[in-house]
N, C-alpha and C positions, 0 to 999 in steps of 0.2 A: 504494500500500500504506500503510495507516494502522496504526502501532504504538501500541496502547493499553496504557499502563503505569500501572496504578492504585495499586499498593502499594509503590512504591519510596521514598517520602518518609518522613521522621521528623518533619516539622514538625507541631506541635500547634496547633489552633485555640484562640483565647481562650475561656475559660469551661469548659474540659474538664479535669477533675482525675482523674488515674490514679495509684494507688499503685504503687510499684515500676515507675515509668515506663520506665526503661532496660531492665529485664527484659522488659517487655511489647513494647517496640520491637524488641528482639533476636529475639523469637519471631515477631512478626507482620509484620515488614518483609520485603518481597521485595528483599533487599539487592542494590544495583547493577544491577538489571534495566534501569535507564535507560541503562546502559552495555553490559551484556551483549548486549542485543538491538540489533543494528546492521545497517543496510543502506543503501547510498548512494542508493537510490531511494525510501526510506521517509519518511513524515511522522510526527512524534512527537506523541502526545497524552498528556502526563504529568500525572497528578493531583498537585498540589503539597502535599497534606496527608496525614498518616498516616491509615490506616484506623481508628485509634482515635478520631479526630475525626469523620470521615464516611467511610462505605464506599460508594463510587460503583458497586461491583459488585452491590450489593443492590437489590432492587425496592422501590418505595414501597408497592406493594400486593401481597398474596399472597406475601410473602417467607417461604420455608420456615424460614429461620434466625432469624426474629423470635422464635419460641417458645424459642430457645436464648439469647435476649438479644443476638443478633448480627445485627440488622437494619441499616438505613441508619445509625442512631445506636446504637452498641453500649450496652447496659445493663450488661454485664459484660465484664471484660477477659480476657486469655488464661488467667488462673488462676481465672476465675469469681468475681472480686471486683468489687464494684459500681464503676461509673464514675459520677462525680458531674459533672453538667452544670448550669451556671447557666441557669435557665429563660429568662432574658432574651436569651440568645444563640441560642435555637432557630431563630428566623427567619433569622438570619445563616447558620447551618449548613445549613439547607434551601436557601438561596440558593446556597451553595457547591456543593451537590449538583446543583441545577438548572442552574447556569451550566456545569458540566462537561459535563452531558449535552446541553445546548444546543450547546456547541462541537463535541462529537462528532457530533451530528446535522448541524450546519452543514458540517463537513468531509466527511462522507459525501455530503451533497447536492451540495456543490461538486465533489467528485470525479466524481459521476455527470453533472454538467453538461458535463464535458469528456471523460470516458472512459466506455466501455460497462460498466465494472465497478468497484465499490468493494470492496476486500478488506481486512478488519480482522483484525489479529493481536492477540489478547489475551495479553499477556506477563506470565508469572508464574514464581515459583520455589516450592519446597516443601521442608520438612524431611525428611531421610532417616529412614525407619522400616522395620522388617522387612517384606519383601514389596513394598516400593515400587520402581518402575522408575527408570531414569535419566531418562527423558523420558515425560511424559504429554501426549497430544493430546486436547483437548476439542473435540467436534464436535456437530453437529446437522444438521437438514435443510438448513441454510444453508451447509454445508461440502461442497465438491466431493469426491466419492469419489476422483477421480484424484489430487487433491492429498494426501489422506490416505495413499493407497497409495504415492505417490512418497516422501512423508516417512518412512513406515515403512521402506521399502527403504533410504533414505538413512541413517537412524540405524542400521539393522541393519548396513549396509556399514561404518559407522564404529565398530562395536563397542558401541553403546549399546542397552541394553534399553529397550523402549518399549511403551506400552499406549495404548489408546483409551478415554477416559472412565473411567479408574481411575488413581489414587484420586480424581481430580476430573473433572467432566464439564461439557459445554456451553462456550459462548463468548459474549461480549457481542454484543448486536445493538442498534443505535441505535433508540430509541423511534420508532415510526411506520414503520420500515423492515422490520418482522418478515416481511411477506409480499412484499417486493420481491425478485424473483429475481436482480436485478443487484447486490445487496449480499451479500457472502459473509463468513464469519467462521470463524476457527479459534483455539483456545487452545493455546499452547505453554507447558508447565510444565517447568522444569528442576530436577532434584534438586540441592539446594544443596551436597551433598558434592562435586559435580563442579567447582565454581568458588570455593568458600569454605573458609577455614580458620577455623572457627567463624563469626565475623561479619565477617571481613576477606577480601579477595581472596587466593586461593592462587596457586601458580605455574602452575596450569593455566588461569587466567582468560582470557588472550589466546587460547589454543587453543580454549576453549569459545566465545569470541566469534566466532571464525572458523567453528566448527561451526554455530553458530546462523545466521550470515550465509549459509552454504551451504543451510540449510533454508529461509531466506527467499528464496533464489534460486529455489526451486521455485515459490513463490507469484508471484514476479516473472515467471517464464516462463509461468505459467498466465495471468496478466494480459495478457502480450504476445500469447499465442495468441488470446485472446478479442478483443483489439484488432484483430489482423490479420483475423480472421473477420468482424468487423463493418465493416471498411473495405475489404475486398477486393471 
């Protein structure tokens, strides 16, 4: 199981100037998701820079958010104010993006070299707004329906409202593996009200960590089932 955590960092790359930086980081950072998402059998792929520097969840081509100024390199911040980038650092920023995806691809390929399935979990959080659930699951053709069904039952049982592909949809898939039936992916988005007191951990953090670990157990069990089927 590969835990992909793209938006937990507040580190800024050189040459990027954002007005009201702290306010932007407060809004756009998936605070503590590198701790919230935990499983003893998982490998972590954590992007070390803020999405204000480079957003590795965006596509280089045909990115729908590019028209909003929120492509791989944001043109505007969370408050739609311009982000200033030193033109000389553009190659370095693109290398940061490409290196991250190279590593993600490498780990997916390595996993398939030893196991019959590579399962990626795209780990996020989101700000609470009216009509938003506690948990959002992002899925696609690459997501086993049985895993989605089990996760929904699990969150229902534990008293958490949950939706599929609302308010966010889809999940990351390594470049070149889009049509590989042995690579699976699901996004888990956690409402920040469940584990944060504004931008700090609240008293429910450890409980939510255990809840997420239980959800990840479902993926681990799915992986185990596939392994047994292939080696029986």
